[in-house]
C-alpha positions in Angstrom: -22.2 -21.0 -34.2 -20.5 -23.9 -32.6 -17.4 -22.8 -30.7 -14.9 -25.7 -30.0 -13.2 -23.7 -27.3 -15.2 -24.6 -24.1 -13.2 -21.9 -22.2 -14.1 -19.0 -24.5 -16.5 -17.4 -22.1 -14.0 -17.6 -19.2 -11.3 -16.2 -21.4 -13.5 -13.2 -22.3 -14.2 -12.6 -18.6 -10.5 -12.7 -17.7 -9.1 -10.7 -20.6 -8.0 -7.2 -19.7 -6.4 -4.8 -22.2 -2.8 -3.8 -21.4 -4.0 -0.1 -21.4 -5.6 -0.8 -18.0 -2.8 -2.8 -16.5 -2.1 -0.1 -13.9 -5.4 -0.9 -12.3 -4.9 -3.4 -9.5 -8.2 -5.1 -10.0 -9.4 -8.4 -8.8 -12.2 -10.2 -10.6 -14.4 -12.8 -9.0 -16.2 -15.0 -11.4 -18.7 -17.6 -10.0 -20.7 -20.2 -11.7 -23.9 -21.4 -10.1 -23.5 -25.1 -9.7 -26.7 -26.0 -7.8 -28.8 -23.1 -9.0 -29.0 -21.8 -5.4 -27.1 -18.6 -4.9 -27.2 -19.1 -1.1 -25.4 -22.4 -1.4 -23.0 -21.4 -4.2 -22.0 -18.1 -2.6 -21.7 -19.6 0.9 -17.9 -20.0 0.7 -17.2 -16.4 -0.2 -19.9 -14.5 1.7 -17.4 -12.9 4.0 -15.4 -11.2 1.3 -16.2 -7.5 1.2 -14.9 -4.7 -1.0 -12.5 -2.1 0.3 -13.8 0.7 -1.8 -16.2 1.7 -4.6 -14.8 3.8 -7.5 -17.5 5.7 -9.4 -16.8 6.3 -13.0 -17.7 9.4 -15.0 -20.7 7.8 -16.7 -22.4 6.2 -13.7 -26.1 7.0 -13.6 -27.3 9.1 -10.7 -29.7 6.3 -9.4 -27.0 3.7 -9.5 -24.6 6.0 -7.6 -27.2 6.7 -5.0 -27.9 3.0 -4.5 -24.3 2.2 -4.2 -23.7 5.2 -1.9 -26.4 4.0 0.5 -24.9 0.5 0.6 -21.3 1.9 1.1 -22.5 4.2 3.9 -24.3 1.3 5.7 -21.3 -1.1 5.3 -18.6 1.4 6.0 -17.0 1.1 2.5 -14.8 4.0 1.2 -16.0 5.8 -2.0 -14.1 7.6 -4.6 -15.2 9.7 -7.6 -12.9 9.1 -10.5 -11.9 12.0 -12.7 -9.3 12.9 -15.4 -6.5 15.0 -14.1 -6.3 17.8 -16.6 -3.2 19.2 -14.9 -1.3 16.1 -16.0 0.7 15.7 -19.2 -0.5 12.1 -19.4 -4.0 10.7 -19.7 -4.2 10.2 -16.0 -7.3 9.2 -13.9 -7.4 10.0 -10.3 -9.9 9.4 -7.5 -11.3 11.9 -5.0 -12.5 10.5 -1.7 -16.2 11.1 -1.1 
């Protein structure tokens, strides 16, 4: 299909349902211009995450890989869970 909206892909990447508006999330979207990740990512290589938030459905192997990286880099980690003591559908994080 031919899509006349040349920004359709970007719009999909930037869209966030209002259900998740409480999350203070930042999204970083990069397009490789020269085909070289080293050149294209050069301007942001010093940006580092503050924390990793593990969701309920993360695979054990992915969690282990991310944990090793977080430990090496000194990045905080949180396991997310549903607070069943809350009257609302509330998700909380427990520091690992």
